[in-house]
N, C-alpha and C positions, 0 to 999 in steps of 0.2 A: 262194097260193104263199108259202112261207116264204123270206124273203130272208136271205142270209148276210152279216152285217156284220163277220165276223171278219177279222183281218189278222195277218200274221206279220212279226216283226222278229228276224232271225237264227233261233235255235231257239225263240224265245218266241212263243206264239200268244195273241193278245188277242181277247176276244169282240166288241169294237168298237174303232173308231179313236180314241176320246176319252180323252185323258190330261190330268190337271191339270198346269198349268205350275208349275215350281218357284218358290217365293217368293210365290205367289198363292193357295195352298191350305193354308198352314201345314204341319203334319205329317199332314194328312188328318183326324185325329181331331176337329179343331175343327169340321168340317162334317158329322159323322156324323148329327146330328139332322135334317139337311135333305137329305142325299145318301147313298144306299146305296153305300158305297165299293166293294163287290164288283161293282156294276153298271157301274162305269167300266172302260174298257180298262186304265187304269193310274193310279196316284196318285204323282206326282213330288213328293217332299217338299222342304222348304227345304234350302238348301245346307249341307253339313257339313264342318267342318274337324276336325283331330285334337282340338282343344280348344274350349271355349266361346268365343263371340265376341259382344261387345256391339253392334257396328255403329256407325253414325254417330249423333250427337246430333240430336234433332228441332229444327226441322222438317226432314223428310226426304222428304215427298211433296207434290207440288203438281199440281192438276188443270190441264190445258191443253185447248184446243179439240180434241175428238175423241181425247183420250188423257190420259195423266198422265206426270209425270216422278218417278222415285223414286231415292233414294240411301240405301237401307236400310243398305248396307254389309255385307251377308251376315251379319246377326245370326243366331246359332244356338246350340244347346245342345251342339254337338260330337258326334262319332261315338259315344263311349262312353256318354253319357247316352241318346242315341237308341236304341242297341242294347238298353239296359237298360229304358228307360221307354216308348218309343213302338213299337218294332218288334214286340214280343209282342202288343200290342193290335191293331196293323194286321193281323198274321197271323190273329188270332182273327176279325177282321171280313172276311176273305177278300179283302183288297186285294192287287192286284198292284203291289208297291212298287218304284218307280224312285227311286233315291237320287242327288241332285245332289251330286257329290263336288267339294270345293274343296281348294286347296292353295297354299302360298306357294313350295313347291319340288316338283320331280318326285317326290322320295322321299315327300313328304307325300301326294300323290295316290295313290301306290302303297300306302302304309300304311293310309290310310283305306279304300281298296278292299279290301285284304286282311282287315281287321277285319270289314267288312260281309259279305264272302263267307263267312268262317268262321262268322259269326253265324247264317246261314240265314234264309230268309224274304224275301230280297231278289230281285226279278225281273230288275233291270237296273241298270247303272251309267251315269248321265249325267255326263260330265265337264264341269265349269264352267270353261272356258278363255276365257270371253268376258264376264265381268261388267265393265262400264265404271266401276264405282263404287268400286273399291279400287285402291290404287297398287301393291301387292305381289302377285306371282303372277297367277293368273287370266288376264287379257287380255294380259299380257306373253307368255304362251305362245300364246294364241289369235291374236295378230297376227303370229306368226312361223311360217312353214311348217315350219322345223326344229323349233321348240318344240312345235308341234302334234303332229308325228310322234313326238317324244321322249316326251311325256306318254302318248300312246296306247300306244306300245310298252312303256313301263314298267308301265302298268296291265294291259295284255294278258297280261303274264307272271305276274301274281298272281291272276288270276280266270278262271273258266270262264263267268261271266255275260256277257250281251251288253254290250259297251262302246260308249257313244254319246256322242261329244264334241259339246258344244253350241257352235255356231259364232257368231262375232260378225259383224254386218253392217258393222262399222266398218273395212272393208278394201276395197281396190280390186277384187279378184277373188275372191269368196267360193267359187267353184267350185274354184279351185286349192287351197283349204284342205280342201274336201270330198275331193278326190283325195288330198291328203297324209294325211288321216285314214284313208281306205280303204287306202292303201298300207301304213300302219303297223299295220293289223289291226283297225280299227274294224268293228263289226257293223252300224252305222247312224250317221247324223249327225242332229242336231236343229238347226233354225234357223228364225227368227233370234232372237238375244237382242236386248236393247234398243239403240236408237240413242243415241249420246252427244248430250246436249242441255243447253240453258241457258235458264232463265226468270229474268227480272229484274223486281223490284218497282220500278216507275217512280216511286213516291212517295218511297221511301227511296234509290233508285238502287243497291240492293244485291241480291244473289242471294236468291231465295225459299227456298232450302234451304241448310243449313249446309255441305254438301260443295261448293257452288257448281255443279258439274256433276252431272248425273244421267242416268238411262236413260229414254228415251221409249218408251212402249208404248201400245197401244190402236189403235182403227180407223185413226188417222192413218197408221200405218206399214204397213197391210195390203197395199196394192198393191205396195209395194217388196219386202215379204217374199215375196209370191207370185212376183214376178219372180225373186228369188234362189233360191227352191225350184226353179223351172223351170230355171234355169241349172245348178244342181247336178244335177238329175235327168238332164240330158243328158250329164253328165260321169262319173257314178259308177254302179256296179251295186248298191251296198248301199242298203237302205231309207232313206228320209228322213222325219223327223218335222217337220212344218211348224207354224209358229206365228207370231202377230203380228196382233193386232186381231180375232180371231174372235169374233163376237157371235151368230151364227145359223148355220143349216144351209148357207145359200148361201155364206157366208164359208168354212166348213169345206170345202165341195165345190170351191171355187176352188183351195185348196191341194192337194186330192186329185187333181183333174184336171191340175194342174200337175206332179204327180209324187210327192206325199207319200203315204206308206203310212198314216200316222197323223197326228193333229194334237193340239196342246196348246192349252188355253184358259186364259188368265190373268186379264187385267184385267177381262174381262166378268164373271168370278165375283164380283168386288167389288160390281158393280152388281146382279147377279141370281144368287144362289146356286142357283137352280133351272134355270139355263141348260142343264145337262147333258141332262136329259130332253127339253127343247125341241129341242136340236140333233139329238139322236139320232132323235127322231120325224120331224124335218124331212128328215133323210137317208133314212130309211126311206120316207117319202112320195115323195121324188124318185125313188128306185129303183123304186117301184111305178108311178109315172107314166111312167117311161122303160123299163119292163119289163127292169130289170137285176136279175138273180138274185144276183150276188155283187159285193160292194163292190170286191173286188180288180180287177174288170173296169174300174172307173172310174179306177184309179191311172194317171196319165199319159195319160189319154184326150183331153187338150186338143188341138185342131186349130188350129195357128197360122195357117191360111189367113185372110187379111184378110176382113172382111165385105164383102158386095157394096155397091157404091156406088149410092145411090139418087139418081137424077136428077129434079129438079123443074122 
């Protein structure tokens, strides 16, 4: 029996639910020798501003138990260089390109999106309104219900592509932000971005990274991220792209059962760039064992009934 792993996000149909997470897969081309970019559900490239950005000075990554903290600072080549240098190559390789759009103002988000839409070859726009590592823009919008809605509305007006705001976990009620995005015209939401974190070098008594604070990712955050996806899935009708510490098929299935239509893999790609095939094979094996023909049947199939108590 052929199993159907395809999923839909707005008008966009993906052959499978696996998408590379922005910032963890470069511009996709860096991994083409080990990964067939066309075989992924999507390739979400590094965040793009209108102009090039250097990011923070090193050290800007530190490993932590079951994860890592980063404060790259959204280093990138800018939208114009991306359209000229990277996008044509990604198009040639058959990648479904998700672009993580950044901005310090609402107008910048809209302008970057307009440029990408006009360029052609982009499958979807992911709005980065949740990076915890920069002081201007980004998370200032993502931590405000009004700001979230304003960015989505502005971008919605300039593109026909699916608009997917990336939500921050650094709020009290993430579901309310998913609702605000949906009300403003978002086609989907992706969550979660990294958790604001601090690591201290006890020998020097100073921070381990130059930005002092950074974003925590990796397996340590997965149970919290799964909970947040579940909360959002109960509040909105638009698709959810879940992420946060996925390293194998079981992790990905947790997000899907909680209500995610697709998932993004980030930190695990640094450890094992061959993770994609392993996760996809694992999902297919699970579907075979449970006699599930369509992956879409598993979306939100989580049963919150508590397990039976075993008396001894």
